[in-house]
Gaussian input, Z-matrix of N, CA and C with variables (Angstrom, degrees):
# hf/3-21g

backbone

0 1
 N
 C     1     B1
 C     2     B2     1     A1
 N     3     B3     2     A2     1     D1
 C     4     B4     3     A3     2     D2
 C     5     B5     4     A4     3     D3
 N     6     B6     5     A5     4     D4
 C     7     B7     6     A6     5     D5
 C     8     B8     7     A7     6     D6
 N     9     B9     8     A8     7     D7
 C    10    B10     9     A9     8     D8
 C    11    B11    10    A10     9     D9
 N    12    B12    11    A11    10    D10
 C    13    B13    12    A12    11    D11
 C    14    B14    13    A13    12    D12
 N    15    B15    14    A14    13    D13
 C    16    B16    15    A15    14    D14
 C    17    B17    16    A16    15    D15
 N    18    B18    17    A17    16    D16
 C    19    B19    18    A18    17    D17
 C    20    B20    19    A19    18    D18
 N    21    B21    20    A20    19    D19
 C    22    B22    21    A21    20    D20
 C    23    B23    22    A22    21    D21
 N    24    B24    23    A23    22    D22
 C    25    B25    24    A24    23    D23
 C    26    B26    25    A25    24    D24
 N    27    B27    26    A26    25    D25
 C    28    B28    27    A27    26    D26
 C    29    B29    28    A28    27    D27
 N    30    B30    29    A29    28    D28
 C    31    B31    30    A30    29    D29
 C    32    B32    31    A31    30    D30
 N    33    B33    32    A32    31    D31
 C    34    B34    33    A33    32    D32
 C    35    B35    34    A34    33    D33
 N    36    B36    35    A35    34    D34
 C    37    B37    36    A36    35    D35
 C    38    B38    37    A37    36    D36
 N    39    B39    38    A38    37    D37
 C    40    B40    39    A39    38    D38
 C    41    B41    40    A40    39    D39
 N    42    B42    41    A41    40    D40
 C    43    B43    42    A42    41    D41
 C    44    B44    43    A43    42    D42
 N    45    B45    44    A44    43    D43
 C    46    B46    45    A45    44    D44
 C    47    B47    46    A46    45    D45
 N    48    B48    47    A47    46    D46
 C    49    B49    48    A48    47    D47
 C    50    B50    49    A49    48    D48
 N    51    B51    50    A50    49    D49
 C    52    B52    51    A51    50    D50
 C    53    B53    52    A52    51    D51
 N    54    B54    53    A53    52    D52
 C    55    B55    54    A54    53    D53
 C    56    B56    55    A55    54    D54
 N    57    B57    56    A56    55    D55
 C    58    B58    57    A57    56    D56
 C    59    B59    58    A58    57    D57
 N    60    B60    59    A59    58    D58
 C    61    B61    60    A60    59    D59
 C    62    B62    61    A61    60    D60
 N    63    B63    62    A62    61    D61
 C    64    B64    63    A63    62    D62
 C    65    B65    64    A64    63    D63
 N    66    B66    65    A65    64    D64
 C    67    B67    66    A66    65    D65
 C    68    B68    67    A67    66    D66
 N    69    B69    68    A68    67    D67
 C    70    B70    69    A69    68    D68
 C    71    B71    70    A70    69    D69
 N    72    B72    71    A71    70    D70
 C    73    B73    72    A72    71    D71
 C    74    B74    73    A73    72    D72
 N    75    B75    74    A74    73    D73
 C    76    B76    75    A75    74    D74
 C    77    B77    76    A76    75    D75
 N    78    B78    77    A77    76    D76
 C    79    B79    78    A78    77    D77
 C    80    B80    79    A79    78    D78
 N    81    B81    80    A80    79    D79
 C    82    B82    81    A81    80    D80
 C    83    B83    82    A82    81    D81
 N    84    B84    83    A83    82    D82
 C    85    B85    84    A84    83    D83
 C    86    B86    85    A85    84    D84
 N    87    B87    86    A86    85    D85
 C    88    B88    87    A87    86    D86
 C    89    B89    88    A88    87    D87
 N    90    B90    89    A89    88    D88
 C    91    B91    90    A90    89    D89
 C    92    B92    91    A91    90    D90
 N    93    B93    92    A92    91    D91
 C    94    B94    93    A93    92    D92
 C    95    B95    94    A94    93    D93
 N    96    B96    95    A95    94    D94
 C    97    B97    96    A96    95    D95
 C    98    B98    97    A97    96    D96
 N    99    B99    98    A98    97    D97
 C   100   B100    99    A99    98    D98
 C   101   B101   100   A100    99    D99
 N   102   B102   101   A101   100   D100
 C   103   B103   102   A102   101   D101
 C   104   B104   103   A103   102   D102
 N   105   B105   104   A104   103   D103
 C   106   B106   105   A105   104   D104
 C   107   B107   106   A106   105   D105
 N   108   B108   107   A107   106   D106
 C   109   B109   108   A108   107   D107
 C   110   B110   109   A109   108   D108
 N   111   B111   110   A110   109   D109
 C   112   B112   111   A111   110   D110
 C   113   B113   112   A112   111   D111
 N   114   B114   113   A113   112   D112
 C   115   B115   114   A114   113   D113
 C   116   B116   115   A115   114   D114
 N   117   B117   116   A116   115   D115
 C   118   B118   117   A117   116   D116
 C   119   B119   118   A118   117   D117
 N   120   B120   119   A119   118   D118
 C   121   B121   120   A120   119   D119
 C   122   B122   121   A121   120   D120
 N   123   B123   122   A122   121   D121
 C   124   B124   123   A123   122   D122
 C   125   B125   124   A124   123   D123
 N   126   B126   125   A125   124   D124
 C   127   B127   126   A126   125   D125
 C   128   B128   127   A127   126   D126
 N   129   B129   128   A128   127   D127
 C   130   B130   129   A129   128   D128
 C   131   B131   130   A130   129   D129
 N   132   B132   131   A131   130   D130
 C   133   B133   132   A132   131   D131
 C   134   B134   133   A133   132   D132
 N   135   B135   134   A134   133   D133
 C   136   B136   135   A135   134   D134
 C   137   B137   136   A136   135   D135
 N   138   B138   137   A137   136   D136
 C   139   B139   138   A138   137   D137
 C   140   B140   139   A139   138   D138
 N   141   B141   140   A140   139   D139
 C   142   B142   141   A141   140   D140
 C   143   B143   142   A142   141   D141
 N   144   B144   143   A143   142   D142
 C   145   B145   144   A144   143   D143
 C   146   B146   145   A145   144   D144
 N   147   B147   146   A146   145   D145
 C   148   B148   147   A147   146   D146
 C   149   B149   148   A148   147   D147
 N   150   B150   149   A149   148   D148
 C   151   B151   150   A150   149   D149
 C   152   B152   151   A151   150   D150
 N   153   B153   152   A152   151   D151
 C   154   B154   153   A153   152   D152
 C   155   B155   154   A154   153   D153
 N   156   B156   155   A155   154   D154
 C   157   B157   156   A156   155   D155
 C   158   B158   157   A157   156   D156
 N   159   B159   158   A158   157   D157
 C   160   B160   159   A159   158   D158
 C   161   B161   160   A160   159   D159
 N   162   B162   161   A161   160   D160
 C   163   B163   162   A162   161   D161
 C   164   B164   163   A163   162   D162
 N   165   B165   164   A164   163   D163
 C   166   B166   165   A165   164   D164
 C   167   B167   166   A166   165   D165
 N   168   B168   167   A167   166   D166
 C   169   B169   168   A168   167   D167
 C   170   B170   169   A169   168   D168
 N   171   B171   170   A170   169   D169
 C   172   B172   171   A171   170   D170
 C   173   B173   172   A172   171   D171
 N   174   B174   173   A173   172   D172
 C   175   B175   174   A174   173   D173
 C   176   B176   175   A175   174   D174
 N   177   B177   176   A176   175   D175
 C   178   B178   177   A177   176   D176
 C   179   B179   178   A178   177   D177
 N   180   B180   179   A179   178   D178
 C   181   B181   180   A180   179   D179
 C   182   B182   181   A181   180   D180
 N   183   B183   182   A182   181   D181
 C   184   B184   183   A183   182   D182
 C   185   B185   184   A184   183   D183
 N   186   B186   185   A185   184   D184
 C   187   B187   186   A186   185   D185
 C   188   B188   187   A187   186   D186
 N   189   B189   188   A188   187   D187
 C   190   B190   189   A189   188   D188
 C   191   B191   190   A190   189   D189
 N   192   B192   191   A191   190   D190
 C   193   B193   192   A192   191   D191
 C   194   B194   193   A193   192   D192
 N   195   B195   194   A194   193   D193
 C   196   B196   195   A195   194   D194
 C   197   B197   196   A196   195   D195
 N   198   B198   197   A197   196   D196
 C   199   B199   198   A198   197   D197
 C   200   B200   199   A199   198   D198
 N   201   B201   200   A200   199   D199
 C   202   B202   201   A201   200   D200
 C   203   B203   202   A202   201   D201
 N   204   B204   203   A203   202   D202
 C   205   B205   204   A204   203   D203
 C   206   B206   205   A205   204   D204
 N   207   B207   206   A206   205   D205
 C   208   B208   207   A207   206   D206
 C   209   B209   208   A208   207   D207
 N   210   B210   209   A209   208   D208
 C   211   B211   210   A210   209   D209
 C   212   B212   211   A211   210   D210
 N   213   B213   212   A212   211   D211
 C   214   B214   213   A213   212   D212
 C   215   B215   214   A214   213   D213

   B1=1.4589
   B2=1.5252
   B3=1.3053
   B4=1.4594
   B5=1.5252
   B6=1.3140
   B7=1.4614
   B8=1.5264
   B9=1.3633
   B10=1.4647
   B11=1.5194
   B12=1.3302
   B13=1.4566
   B14=1.5310
   B15=1.3419
   B16=1.4583
   B17=1.5288
   B18=1.3170
   B19=1.4601
   B20=1.5380
   B21=1.3159
   B22=1.4636
   B23=1.5286
   B24=1.3155
   B25=1.4590
   B26=1.5174
   B27=1.3426
   B28=1.4659
   B29=1.5217
   B30=1.3065
   B31=1.4709
   B32=1.5324
   B33=1.3262
   B34=1.4574
   B35=1.5363
   B36=1.3319
   B37=1.4570
   B38=1.5229
   B39=1.3507
   B40=1.4504
   B41=1.5313
   B42=1.2979
   B43=1.4685
   B44=1.5196
   B45=1.3222
   B46=1.4583
   B47=1.5184
   B48=1.3154
   B49=1.4472
   B50=1.5120
   B51=1.3449
   B52=1.4674
   B53=1.5218
   B54=1.3107
   B55=1.4680
   B56=1.5330
   B57=1.3071
   B58=1.4685
   B59=1.5294
   B60=1.3209
   B61=1.4635
   B62=1.5335
   B63=1.3308
   B64=1.4635
   B65=1.5248
   B66=1.3114
   B67=1.4608
   B68=1.5342
   B69=1.3232
   B70=1.4563
   B71=1.5160
   B72=1.3299
   B73=1.4588
   B74=1.5241
   B75=1.3173
   B76=1.4618
   B77=1.5167
   B78=1.3071
   B79=1.4519
   B80=1.5224
   B81=1.3309
   B82=1.4642
   B83=1.5248
   B84=1.3245
   B85=1.4621
   B86=1.5266
   B87=1.3085
   B88=1.4725
   B89=1.5231
   B90=1.3107
   B91=1.4620
   B92=1.5239
   B93=1.3070
   B94=1.4583
   B95=1.5234
   B96=1.3172
   B97=1.4482
   B98=1.5214
   B99=1.3201
   B100=1.4647
   B101=1.5239
   B102=1.2979
   B103=1.4601
   B104=1.5273
   B105=1.3235
   B106=1.4563
   B107=1.5195
   B108=1.3136
   B109=1.4720
   B110=1.5328
   B111=1.3259
   B112=1.4743
   B113=1.5287
   B114=1.3260
   B115=1.4620
   B116=1.5238
   B117=1.3166
   B118=1.4603
   B119=1.5228
   B120=1.3358
   B121=1.4503
   B122=1.5280
   B123=1.3325
   B124=1.4530
   B125=1.5258
   B126=1.3319
   B127=1.4578
   B128=1.5219
   B129=1.3249
   B130=1.4599
   B131=1.5157
   B132=1.3458
   B133=1.4470
   B134=1.5197
   B135=1.3103
   B136=1.4641
   B137=1.5204
   B138=1.3451
   B139=1.4556
   B140=1.5290
   B141=1.3278
   B142=1.4610
   B143=1.5311
   B144=1.2836
   B145=1.4513
   B146=1.5241
   B147=1.2964
   B148=1.4499
   B149=1.5274
   B150=1.3153
   B151=1.4621
   B152=1.5286
   B153=1.3132
   B154=1.4737
   B155=1.5292
   B156=1.3262
   B157=1.4761
   B158=1.5184
   B159=1.2901
   B160=1.4629
   B161=1.5154
   B162=1.3429
   B163=1.4679
   B164=1.5355
   B165=1.3038
   B166=1.4511
   B167=1.5230
   B168=1.3160
   B169=1.4729
   B170=1.5089
   B171=1.3381
   B172=1.4651
   B173=1.5221
   B174=1.3349
   B175=1.4649
   B176=1.5166
   B177=1.2898
   B178=1.4546
   B179=1.5188
   B180=1.2997
   B181=1.4621
   B182=1.5182
   B183=1.2928
   B184=1.4586
   B185=1.5193
   B186=1.3126
   B187=1.4529
   B188=1.5238
   B189=1.3068
   B190=1.4607
   B191=1.5200
   B192=1.3226
   B193=1.4530
   B194=1.5126
   B195=1.3194
   B196=1.4564
   B197=1.5129
   B198=1.3113
   B199=1.4577
   B200=1.5260
   B201=1.3230
   B202=1.4660
   B203=1.5195
   B204=1.2962
   B205=1.4622
   B206=1.5221
   B207=1.3048
   B208=1.4578
   B209=1.5131
   B210=1.3021
   B211=1.4586
   B212=1.5170
   B213=1.3010
   B214=1.4672
   B215=1.5173
   A1=108.42
   A2=116.49
   A3=122.09
   A4=110.19
   A5=116.55
   A6=122.63
   A7=107.71
   A8=118.22
   A9=118.29
   A10=110.07
   A11=114.70
   A12=120.08
   A13=111.58
   A14=116.45
   A15=119.56
   A16=109.17
   A17=116.64
   A18=121.33
   A19=108.12
   A20=118.86
   A21=120.47
   A22=110.90
   A23=117.20
   A24=123.46
   A25=113.07
   A26=118.48
   A27=119.58
   A28=111.98
   A29=117.48
   A30=119.83
   A31=110.02
   A32=117.29
   A33=121.17
   A34=113.17
   A35=118.54
   A36=120.88
   A37=110.07
   A38=117.76
   A39=120.00
   A40=111.16
   A41=116.14
   A42=121.20
   A43=107.68
   A44=117.20
   A45=120.25
   A46=112.49
   A47=118.38
   A48=120.98
   A49=110.51
   A50=116.37
   A51=120.61
   A52=109.02
   A53=117.59
   A54=119.68
   A55=109.51
   A56=116.11
   A57=121.29
   A58=111.58
   A59=118.01
   A60=119.71
   A61=111.91
   A62=118.17
   A63=120.64
   A64=112.27
   A65=117.95
   A66=120.86
   A67=112.83
   A68=118.01
   A69=120.87
   A70=109.59
   A71=115.89
   A72=120.31
   A73=108.01
   A74=115.01
   A75=120.68
   A76=108.47
   A77=115.72
   A78=122.04
   A79=107.11
   A80=114.99
   A81=119.54
   A82=109.06
   A83=115.53
   A84=121.58
   A85=105.99
   A86=116.01
   A87=121.00
   A88=107.74
   A89=116.15
   A90=121.17
   A91=108.79
   A92=115.73
   A93=120.95
   A94=106.61
   A95=117.10
   A96=121.35
   A97=113.00
   A98=115.92
   A99=119.03
   A100=108.37
   A101=115.87
   A102=120.11
   A103=106.99
   A104=115.63
   A105=121.32
   A106=107.06
   A107=115.69
   A108=119.39
   A109=112.20
   A110=116.81
   A111=118.24
   A112=113.37
   A113=119.22
   A114=120.32
   A115=110.96
   A116=114.42
   A117=121.52
   A118=107.02
   A119=116.04
   A120=121.20
   A121=107.74
   A122=116.75
   A123=120.58
   A124=109.54
   A125=114.73
   A126=121.08
   A127=107.21
   A128=116.67
   A129=121.59
   A130=107.62
   A131=115.72
   A132=121.69
   A133=108.09
   A134=116.53
   A135=121.36
   A136=108.37
   A137=115.35
   A138=120.91
   A139=108.01
   A140=116.61
   A141=124.78
   A142=111.75
   A143=114.46
   A144=120.01
   A145=108.78
   A146=116.20
   A147=120.03
   A148=111.11
   A149=117.19
   A150=120.39
   A151=109.71
   A152=117.61
   A153=124.55
   A154=114.43
   A155=117.19
   A156=120.85
   A157=113.13
   A158=117.52
   A159=121.15
   A160=109.45
   A161=118.43
   A162=118.79
   A163=110.39
   A164=116.77
   A165=119.39
   A166=109.18
   A167=113.33
   A168=119.43
   A169=108.58
   A170=115.69
   A171=118.12
   A172=112.45
   A173=116.32
   A174=116.76
   A175=109.72
   A176=115.75
   A177=121.84
   A178=105.48
   A179=116.49
   A180=120.63
   A181=110.05
   A182=116.33
   A183=120.97
   A184=107.67
   A185=115.52
   A186=120.94
   A187=109.12
   A188=116.76
   A189=121.51
   A190=108.02
   A191=115.49
   A192=120.76
   A193=108.73
   A194=116.10
   A195=119.54
   A196=108.27
   A197=114.31
   A198=118.85
   A199=107.89
   A200=114.83
   A201=119.64
   A202=108.09
   A203=114.68
   A204=117.71
   A205=108.38
   A206=115.05
   A207=118.62
   A208=108.74
   A209=114.39
   A210=120.13
   A211=108.18
   A212=114.54
   A213=118.74
   A214=109.27
   D1=123.21
   D2=-179.99
   D3=-89.67
   D4=126.84
   D5=177.74
   D6=-112.26
   D7=126.50
   D8=179.87
   D9=-65.46
   D10=144.01
   D11=-177.85
   D12=-68.63
   D13=-29.26
   D14=-178.18
   D15=-134.93
   D16=136.92
   D17=178.68
   D18=-75.43
   D19=131.05
   D20=178.02
   D21=-58.05
   D22=138.58
   D23=-175.27
   D24=-62.90
   D25=-34.23
   D26=-176.64
   D27=-67.41
   D28=-21.26
   D29=177.17
   D30=-73.26
   D31=-30.85
   D32=-175.75
   D33=-84.33
   D34=-10.50
   D35=-177.47
   D36=-75.62
   D37=135.24
   D38=178.19
   D39=-69.80
   D40=150.03
   D41=178.42
   D42=-85.72
   D43=122.99
   D44=-178.13
   D45=-110.85
   D46=-7.99
   D47=-179.25
   D48=-73.38
   D49=133.12
   D50=178.93
   D51=-104.17
   D52=140.24
   D53=175.29
   D54=-62.97
   D55=152.25
   D56=-178.17
   D57=-59.91
   D58=-34.17
   D59=-176.50
   D60=-68.57
   D61=-22.69
   D62=178.71
   D63=-75.47
   D64=-11.98
   D65=-176.62
   D66=-88.81
   D67=0.11
   D68=178.20
   D69=-67.59
   D70=145.71
   D71=179.23
   D72=-101.93
   D73=134.76
   D74=178.69
   D75=-123.87
   D76=155.46
   D77=175.72
   D78=-116.19
   D79=134.33
   D80=-179.40
   D81=-120.54
   D82=143.75
   D83=172.60
   D84=-111.64
   D85=125.02
   D86=179.01
   D87=-110.32
   D88=119.71
   D89=178.91
   D90=-109.93
   D91=128.05
   D92=174.42
   D93=-90.86
   D94=106.61
   D95=-172.54
   D96=-86.64
   D97=-31.41
   D98=-176.51
   D99=-152.76
   D100=123.26
   D101=177.12
   D102=-130.53
   D103=116.69
   D104=174.68
   D105=-133.15
   D106=-174.24
   D107=178.40
   D108=-67.08
   D109=-23.44
   D110=-175.28
   D111=-121.09
   D112=-6.01
   D113=-174.33
   D114=-137.03
   D115=138.88
   D116=171.74
   D117=-130.16
   D118=119.65
   D119=-179.89
   D120=-119.94
   D121=118.23
   D122=179.28
   D123=-123.91
   D124=154.92
   D125=176.47
   D126=-130.65
   D127=130.79
   D128=-179.41
   D129=-112.87
   D130=127.45
   D131=178.36
   D132=-118.97
   D133=134.86
   D134=-179.72
   D135=-101.90
   D136=128.68
   D137=172.78
   D138=-98.22
   D139=-177.68
   D140=-175.44
   D141=43.87
   D142=53.15
   D143=174.62
   D144=-66.62
   D145=155.42
   D146=179.87
   D147=-65.89
   D148=-21.51
   D149=-178.06
   D150=-102.67
   D151=97.31
   D152=170.46
   D153=57.24
   D154=32.86
   D155=178.02
   D156=50.76
   D157=37.06
   D158=-177.59
   D159=-90.45
   D160=117.80
   D161=-179.14
   D162=-68.96
   D163=142.66
   D164=175.98
   D165=-146.36
   D166=149.74
   D167=178.93
   D168=-76.73
   D169=130.58
   D170=179.79
   D171=-110.16
   D172=-16.45
   D173=-178.55
   D174=-157.13
   D175=139.17
   D176=170.27
   D177=-132.31
   D178=119.41
   D179=-171.93
   D180=-125.30
   D181=127.26
   D182=173.57
   D183=-117.57
   D184=125.48
   D185=-177.08
   D186=-118.15
   D187=121.27
   D188=175.14
   D189=-93.68
   D190=136.81
   D191=-178.07
   D192=-123.15
   D193=130.50
   D194=175.02
   D195=-76.59
   D196=134.49
   D197=177.61
   D198=-83.44
   D199=120.59
   D200=179.59
   D201=-121.23
   D202=133.88
   D203=177.11
   D204=-95.26
   D205=141.03
   D206=178.40
   D207=-127.64
   D208=140.80
   D209=177.27
   D210=-122.30
   D211=141.45
   D212=-178.39
   D213=-107.20

């Protein structure tokens, strides 16, 4: 098996070209539904959908946080 002594430089260059579909602009609405000391509930809605500008919810996230006391 022959192994090249040096890796060609063009293989090591990062790819910077972005596909055309990644250049679309979207608008998001973020609603904070519940904020307490231990819970954060958010809902993200995307506008300008590709299908007839119909808004739809893309994420609903609830995060529980342990309350930790710290002393300095």
